[in-house]
N, C-alpha and C positions, 0 to 999 in steps of 0.2 A: 503496499500500498504506499503509495505516497501522501504525504502532509503538508499542507503551503501552511505555513506561520504567517499571520496577519499583524504588527506591529503597529499602533497607529499614535501616529508621533503627536507630540504635543504641541497646539497651534500655538500655545503665550511661550514655546522655546524658542533661542536666537540661533539663525544661522549663522557658522563659520566659515567660511570657504577659502583655502588655502592652498599659492602652487607648490608642488613640492618636487623635487627631482627627483629621477626612476630608481635612483639606487637606494634613496630614505625609505621611499615609497615598497620600495620590497623590503627593506629590512624590518620595517614598522610591521609589515603586513606577518613578515615572518616569526615576529616576538610574539605579537598579536595571536596567530592561530597557535603557536605553543603553548602559551600560557591562556586559551581557552577562550580569547577575546574576537572581535570584531575587530575592523581596524578604528573603525568608530569607539567602537567601547574602549578598545586599548588609549587612544585618545583623550577620551573623558579619565580614563584612569590616572593617566597621567596627570593633567591638567589639576583632577584632585588632591593628587598626590604631592602637588609642585603650592597650593595652595593651603594646602596644612602646615606644609614645611614652611610654609612665608609665616602663616598665621604661629605656631610653634614659637618662631622665634622673633615674632616683629611684634606679635598682639593682633588680634581679631580685627578684622577688615569689616569696619563696619558699614552695611548697605546701606544705601537712603529711601526712605519710605515708598519711594515713587519705583524703585525697583522693583522692592519687595509687593508691590502692589499687581506689577505683572506678571507676579509667576504664579 
């Protein structure tokens, strides 16, 4: 049996488009697959890890109320 997984995007989420060279792209997806993530999931993991490390060292980033309302 073939099953399709349908993931509904949260329309409130922001879209981030980046240009990336082919070797970096391949290596990102290689690591993502190794760790059981999609390429997008790996990027989100790395962004969250970066923010957590920053906030641990420099304190929590205060998010303005207007940005909180968007989420």
